[in-house]
C-alpha positions as CSV (number, residue, x, y, z in Angstrom):
1,M,57.9,113.4,124.5
2,T,58.4,111.1,127.5
3,A,60.9,112.0,130.2
4,T,63.1,109.1,129.1
5,A,63.0,110.3,125.5
6,A,63.8,113.8,126.6
7,Q,66.8,112.6,128.6
8,S,68.0,110.6,125.6
9,T,67.7,113.6,123.4
10,L,69.7,115.7,125.8
11,A,72.4,113.1,126.2
12,A,72.7,112.8,122.4
13,S,72.9,116.6,122.1
14,A,75.7,116.7,124.7
15,R,77.6,114.0,122.8
16,D,77.3,115.9,119.5
17,D,77.9,119.5,120.6
18,S,81.7,119.4,120.7
19,R,82.0,119.4,124.5
20,H,84.3,116.3,124.2
21,D,86.7,117.8,121.7
22,F,89.5,118.1,124.2
23,D,88.9,114.8,126.0
24,F,92.0,113.4,124.1
25,L,94.1,115.8,126.1
26,H,93.3,114.4,129.6
27,G,96.3,112.7,131.2
28,R,100.0,113.1,131.3
29,W,102.2,114.2,128.4
30,Q,105.8,114.9,127.5
31,V,106.1,118.0,125.5
32,R,108.9,119.1,123.1
33,N,108.7,122.9,122.5
34,E,110.1,124.6,119.5
35,R,109.8,128.4,120.0
36,L,110.9,131.3,117.8
37,R,113.4,133.4,119.8
38,E,112.2,136.7,118.4
39,R,108.6,137.1,117.3
40,L,107.4,139.4,114.4
41,S,110.9,140.5,113.6
42,G,111.8,138.2,110.7
43,S,113.9,135.9,112.9
44,D,114.4,132.2,112.0
45,E,116.3,131.2,115.1
46,W,114.5,128.7,117.2
47,E,115.0,127.5,120.8
48,T,113.9,124.0,122.0
49,F,113.0,122.9,125.5
50,S,111.1,120.2,127.2
51,A,108.1,120.2,129.5
52,L,105.7,118.0,131.4
53,Q,102.0,118.6,131.0
54,T,99.0,117.2,132.9
55,C,95.4,117.8,132.0
56,A,92.2,117.1,133.8
57,P,88.5,117.8,133.2
58,V,86.5,120.4,135.3
59,L,82.8,121.5,135.5
60,G,81.5,118.0,134.6
61,G,83.3,118.0,131.3
62,L,82.5,121.5,130.2
63,G,86.1,122.5,130.6
64,N,89.6,121.3,131.5
65,V,92.7,122.7,133.1
66,D,96.3,121.8,132.3
67,A,99.5,122.4,134.1
68,F,102.7,123.0,132.1
69,V,106.0,122.7,133.8
70,S,109.2,123.2,131.8
71,D,113.0,123.7,132.1
72,W,112.8,126.8,130.0
73,D,114.8,129.6,131.4
74,R,112.5,132.6,130.8
75,A,113.6,136.0,132.2
76,G,111.5,136.8,135.2
77,A,110.4,133.2,135.9
78,P,111.7,132.0,139.3
79,G,113.8,128.9,138.6
80,R,111.6,127.3,136.0
81,F,108.7,128.3,133.8
82,E,105.2,127.2,134.7
83,G,102.1,127.8,132.7
84,M,98.5,126.8,132.8
85,T,95.6,126.7,130.4
86,L,91.9,126.9,131.1
87,R,89.5,125.7,128.4
88,L,85.8,126.3,128.7
89,F,83.0,125.1,126.4
90,D,79.9,127.2,125.7
91,P,77.1,124.8,124.8
92,A,74.9,127.6,123.5
93,R,77.5,128.8,121.0
94,R,79.1,125.4,120.6
95,Q,82.6,126.9,120.9
96,W,85.6,126.8,123.1
97,S,87.4,129.7,124.9
98,I,91.0,129.1,125.8
99,Y,92.8,131.1,128.4
100,W,96.6,131.0,129.1
101,A,98.6,132.2,132.1
102,G,102.3,131.9,133.2
103,N,104.3,132.3,136.4
104,H,106.2,135.2,134.8
105,D,103.3,137.6,135.5
106,G,100.3,135.5,136.9
107,V,97.9,137.2,134.5
108,L,95.2,135.2,132.7
109,E,95.4,136.4,129.1
110,P,92.3,137.2,126.9
111,P,90.8,134.1,125.3
112,V,91.2,132.7,121.8
113,V,87.9,131.2,120.6
114,G,86.9,128.6,118.1
115,G,86.4,124.9,117.5
116,Y,87.2,121.8,115.5
117,R,86.6,120.9,111.9
118,D,87.8,117.7,110.2
119,G,90.0,116.8,113.2
120,V,91.8,120.2,113.3
121,G,91.1,122.8,116.0
122,S,91.5,126.5,115.2
123,F,91.1,129.2,117.8
124,E,91.6,133.0,117.3
125,G,91.6,136.1,119.5
126,E,93.3,139.4,120.2
127,L,96.4,139.4,122.4
128,E,99.2,141.7,123.1
129,H,102.9,141.3,122.2
130,A,105.7,143.7,123.1
131,G,103.2,146.4,123.9
132,R,101.2,146.2,120.7
133,P,98.0,144.3,119.8
134,V,98.2,141.2,117.6
135,L,95.9,138.6,116.4
136,A,96.7,135.2,117.8
137,R,95.7,131.7,116.5
138,F,96.1,128.4,118.3
139,V,95.9,125.3,116.1
140,W,95.5,121.7,117.3
141,S,96.3,118.8,114.9
142,G,98.0,115.4,114.6
143,I,95.7,114.0,117.3
144,S,95.7,110.3,118.1
145,K,95.5,108.3,121.2
146,N,99.1,109.1,122.2
147,T,100.1,112.1,120.1
148,A,99.0,115.7,119.5
149,H,100.5,118.9,118.0
150,W,99.8,122.5,118.9
151,H,101.2,125.5,117.2
152,Q,100.7,129.3,117.7
153,Q,100.6,132.0,115.1
154,F,100.6,135.8,115.4
155,S,99.5,138.4,112.8
156,A,100.4,142.1,113.1
157,D,98.5,143.1,110.0
158,G,94.9,142.2,110.8
159,G,95.2,138.6,109.6
160,R,96.7,139.2,106.1
161,S,99.8,137.3,107.0
162,W,100.7,135.0,109.9
163,E,103.9,134.0,111.6
164,T,104.2,130.6,113.3
165,N,106.3,131.2,116.5
166,W,105.7,128.2,118.8
167,H,105.2,124.4,118.3
168,M,104.3,122.0,121.1
169,W,104.7,118.3,120.2
170,L,102.9,116.2,122.8
171,R,103.5,112.5,123.5
172,R,101.4,110.6,126.1
173,C,103.5,108.9,128.7
174,G,102.8,106.3,131.3
175,D,103.2,106.5,135.1
176,D,106.9,105.5,134.7
177,G,107.5,108.4,132.3
178,R,108.0,106.3,129.2
179,L,106.2,107.3,126.0
180,L,103.3,105.2,124.7
181,H,103.5,104.1,121.1
182,E,101.2,102.8,118.3
183,D,103.1,101.2,115.4
184,A,100.5,100.4,112.8
185,V,103.1,101.4,110.1
186,I,106.8,100.9,110.3
187,E,109.8,101.7,108.1
188,L,112.8,99.4,107.6
189,R,115.5,101.9,106.6
190,R,118.9,100.6,105.3
191,Y,121.6,103.2,104.5
192,R,124.6,102.8,102.4
193,L,127.4,104.9,104.0
194,Q,130.7,106.4,103.0
195,P,133.5,103.9,103.8
196,G,134.5,104.0,107.4
197,R,131.9,106.5,108.6
198,R,129.3,104.3,110.3
199,E,130.5,105.0,113.8
200,E,130.3,108.7,113.1
201,L,126.7,108.5,112.0
202,I,125.8,106.3,115.0
203,E,127.3,108.7,117.4
204,L,125.4,111.7,115.8
205,F,122.1,109.8,115.4
206,E,122.0,108.6,119.0
207,R,123.0,111.9,120.5
208,E,120.8,114.2,118.4
209,F,118.0,112.3,116.5
210,V,116.3,109.8,118.9
211,E,114.3,112.0,121.2
212,P,113.5,114.7,118.7
213,Q,112.0,112.2,116.3
214,E,110.0,110.5,119.0
215,A,108.8,113.9,120.3
216,V,107.0,114.7,117.0
217,G,105.1,111.4,116.9
218,M,107.5,108.6,115.7
219,H,108.8,105.6,117.6
220,L,112.5,104.7,117.2
221,I,112.2,100.9,117.4
222,G,115.8,99.9,116.7
223,Q,119.2,101.0,115.3
224,F,121.7,98.5,114.2
225,R,125.2,97.7,112.7
226,D,124.9,95.2,109.9
227,L,127.4,92.5,110.7
228,D,127.9,91.5,107.1
229,D,128.5,95.0,105.7
230,D,130.7,97.5,107.6
231,D,129.2,100.4,105.6
232,R,125.6,99.6,106.2
233,Y,123.4,101.2,108.9
234,T,119.9,99.8,109.5
235,W,117.2,101.2,111.6
236,I,113.4,100.9,112.2
237,R,110.8,103.5,113.2
238,G,107.1,103.3,113.6
239,F,104.0,105.5,113.3
240,P,100.4,105.3,114.4
241,D,99.0,105.7,110.9
242,H,99.8,107.3,107.5
243,T,98.4,110.7,108.2
244,L,100.4,111.0,111.5
245,R,103.4,109.6,109.7
246,R,103.3,112.6,107.3
247,S,102.8,115.2,110.1
248,A,105.6,113.6,112.2
249,L,108.0,113.6,109.2
250,E,107.1,117.2,108.4
251,G,107.7,118.2,112.0
252,F,111.1,116.6,112.2
253,Y,112.5,117.3,108.8
254,G,111.1,120.8,108.8
255,G,112.3,121.5,112.4
256,P,115.4,123.0,113.9
257,T,117.1,119.7,114.9
258,W,117.4,118.4,111.4
259,K,118.2,121.8,110.0
260,R,121.1,122.0,112.5
261,H,122.6,118.6,111.8
262,R,121.5,117.5,108.3
263,E,124.7,118.4,106.6
264,A,126.7,116.3,109.0
265,A,124.4,113.4,108.7
266,N,124.1,113.5,104.9
267,A,127.9,113.7,104.6
268,T,128.1,110.1,106.0
269,M,125.7,108.7,103.4
270,V,126.0,107.4,99.9
271,D,122.3,106.3,99.6
272,S,119.3,106.5,102.0
273,D,116.5,105.4,99.7
274,D,116.4,101.6,100.6
275,V,113.3,101.9,102.7
276,L,110.5,99.4,103.0
277,M,107.1,100.6,104.4
278,L,105.5,97.8,106.2
279,K,102.4,96.7,108.3
280,P,101.9,93.8,110.6
281,A,101.2,90.6,108.6
282,W,98.3,89.6,110.8
283,P,96.8,91.0,114.1
284,G,99.4,90.7,116.8
285,A,102.3,90.1,114.4
286,G,104.0,93.5,115.2
287,F,106.7,94.2,117.7
288,A,105.6,94.0,121.4
289,A,106.3,97.0,123.7
290,A,109.9,97.1,124.9
291,A,110.5,95.5,128.2
292,Q,112.6,98.4,129.4
293,A,113.5,101.9,128.5
294,R,116.4,102.6,126.2
295,S,119.6,103.9,127.7
296,A,120.1,107.7,128.1
297,P,122.3,109.6,125.7
298,G,126.0,109.1,126.5
299,A,125.4,106.1,128.8
300,T,127.8,103.3,128.7
301,V,126.0,100.2,127.5
302,E,127.8,96.8,127.4
303,A,127.3,95.1,124.0
304,G,125.8,91.7,124.6
305,P,126.1,88.7,122.3
306,G,122.5,88.7,121.2
307,L,121.5,89.7,117.7
308,I,118.5,90.5,115.7
309,L,118.1,88.3,112.6
310,A,115.8,89.5,109.8
311,G,114.6,88.0,106.6
312,V,113.5,90.1,103.7
313,C,111.5,88.0,101.2
314,A,110.4,89.4,97.8
315,L,107.0,87.8,97.1
316,A,105.3,86.9,93.9
317,P,102.3,89.3,93.8
318,A,99.7,86.5,93.8
319,A,101.4,84.8,96.8
320,A,101.6,87.7,99.3
321,A,98.6,86.9,101.5
322,G,99.0,83.2,101.2
323,F,102.6,83.2,102.2
324,A,101.9,85.3,105.3
325,R,99.6,82.5,106.4
326,A,102.1,79.9,105.5
327,F,104.8,81.7,107.5
328,E,102.6,81.8,110.6
329,R,101.7,78.2,110.2
330,E,105.0,76.6,109.2
331,F,108.0,78.9,109.4
332,A,107.2,80.6,112.8
333,P,107.1,77.2,114.7
334,A,110.3,76.0,113.0
335,L,112.0,79.3,113.9
336,R,111.0,78.9,117.5
337,A,112.1,75.3,117.5
338,T,115.7,76.4,116.9
339,G,115.7,78.6,120.0
340,A,115.1,81.9,118.1
341,E,112.5,84.3,119.5
342,L,110.2,85.6,116.8
343,L,109.6,89.3,117.3
344,G,107.6,90.5,114.3
345,V,106.3,89.6,110.9
346,Y,105.4,92.3,108.4
347,L,104.0,92.7,104.9
348,S,104.5,95.6,102.4
349,D,102.2,98.5,103.0
350,D,101.3,99.8,99.5
351,T,99.5,103.0,100.8
352,P,100.8,105.9,98.7
353,N,103.7,107.7,100.3
354,K,102.4,110.9,101.8
355,F,105.9,112.3,102.3
356,P,107.5,112.0,98.9
357,R,110.5,114.0,100.1
358,L,111.6,110.6,101.6
359,P,111.2,107.9,99.0
360,V,110.1,104.4,99.8
361,R,110.6,101.3,97.7
362,E,107.8,100.3,95.3
363,D,109.2,96.9,94.2
364,G,107.0,94.9,96.5
365,P,105.3,92.9,97.8
366,H,107.7,91.8,100.6
367,L,107.4,89.9,103.8
368,V,109.9,90.8,106.4
369,W,110.4,88.9,109.7
370,F,112.5,89.7,112.7
371,A,113.8,87.3,115.4
372,R,116.1,87.5,118.4
373,V,119.0,85.0,118.6
374,E,121.5,84.4,121.3
375,D,124.6,85.2,119.2
376,A,126.2,85.0,115.8
377,S,126.7,81.2,116.0
378,A,122.9,80.7,116.7
379,A,122.1,82.7,113.5
380,E,124.6,80.5,111.6
381,R,123.0,77.3,113.0
382,L,119.6,78.4,112.1
383,Q,120.6,79.2,108.5
384,A,122.4,75.9,108.2
385,D,119.5,73.8,109.6
386,P,118.5,71.3,106.9
387,A,114.7,71.5,107.6
388,W,114.8,75.3,107.7
389,R,116.7,75.4,104.4
390,A,114.3,73.0,102.8
391,R,111.3,75.1,103.7
392,W,112.9,78.1,102.1
393,A,113.9,76.2,99.0
394,Q,110.2,75.2,98.5
395,A,109.1,78.8,99.2
396,E,111.5,80.1,96.5
397,R,109.9,77.7,94.0
398,E,106.3,78.5,95.0
399,A,106.0,82.0,96.4
400,L,109.1,84.1,96.2
401,R,110.8,86.1,93.4
402,G,114.2,85.1,94.5
403,P,116.3,83.9,97.5
404,P,115.5,85.7,100.8
405,E,117.9,88.3,102.0
406,W,119.2,87.6,105.5
407,L,120.3,90.4,107.8
408,R,122.4,89.9,111.0
409,L,122.0,93.1,113.0
410,A,123.8,94.1,116.2
411,P,121.9,96.7,118.2
412,T,123.6,100.0,118.8
413,P,123.9,101.3,122.4
414,R,120.6,103.2,122.3
415,S,118.5,100.8,120.3
416,E,115.3,99.9,122.1
417,L,115.1,96.6,120.2
418,R,117.9,94.5,121.6
419,G,119.4,91.1,121.1
C-alpha cells in the first residue's frame, strides 16, 4: 500500500469510527430543563428552568467540552448553577465516555459509556444518588441541525426498571440569542372556541405556551384573531421534519406545562381538529425568517393596521401539482401587483400523521397561500379586483373543488408573523 493510500484509509477510518457523533453539539444552545424534584421516590412533580449551553471540540475532535449555565436555584450553588460535561472518544473501542461536574461540589462524576445506533445515543454507567449506588443512562435523540433532546434515567434495581428524571431540550441560537428554525412542515390550526372566550385563550397561550413549545423543537410562526369570526383562533407552527414533529409534540403534550394548563385551555374550545399539515409548494415558497424577535411575555405591543390574508384552496386531486405552478406563474404576480406581499405558498403534506393524538385533516389536497396587506381595506380591494376575481373564477372551473376560503387574520401581540 502506498503512503497516499494508507493516509486515505486512515482518514476513512476516522470518518467512520464515530468520533464525529457529537459534532452536532458544537455551538451555542438555549436549553429548557424539566427535572423531577425527587428522584427514585415515586414523585411526579417536575421543576422547569432555563440554561445556556456552549460546546466546543478538544483533542483534535476526539472530545468536546460544554459549559452549562442556568438560573436553577440549587442548594449549595453560589448564585446560579453551573455545570460542565467532558466527552471523550476511544478510537480503539469506538465508544464515548461522558463525565459530568457541577459547581455544587466540583467533583467529576464517574463516566457513562456507550455510543449511537440509528441516530439515538445511549450511554450507561454506575453513579451515586442520595448515598446509594444507581445505574444511570443518558439518551440523546431528536437531533437535527438546530435541535436535540437529552434525557437521564436512573435504575435502583440493577436495570430491571428505569425512572426518567431529567429532560434537556436544546435549541440552537444565533449570536443575537434568537432560536434558529427549520420549517419543512407546518400546521395551520383553526380552533372553534366557546362564545366570548377568545381573549382568555390568547392570554393563556401567549403567557404559557409559546416558549415551552419552541423549546422542545417547534417554531411558533404566528397567532391570530380571525376578523370574520369572533370565536375563531388561528395559529401556525413549524417543524424540521415529521420525525422531529412527533418527538416535539410528545415532549410538549407529555410535559409539565401542558399538564398544568390543559384543562384551562381545553375549556375555551369547542373543536381543535381543523388542522392542515402543509409543506412549501416549491423550493423557497415557505415563510422567510422573521425580521425581528417576537415581543416578550407581558410586553405592551401596539396593534398595527397590517393584516395577514390567507387563501385556503381545495384542489381537485389531479390538479394539485399543476395548480401550484399556475399560482407561481399567474396568481403570485397579480397578488404583488395589488400591493400585497406574498409570504408563503404551501401544499398539503400527505405524510401519515405520526402523532395521532392530534388529528389532522385528510380531505386534501389543498393549496394555502399567505400574504401581508396594509389594512382591512387593502384586503377588501384585493378581493374586489376584477382581474383577481376572474382568475379565481377560472381556477374554480378548472382546478378547484369549490370556492377558495379567504381568511383575514390580525396578529396577536406575541405573533412572530405580523401584518
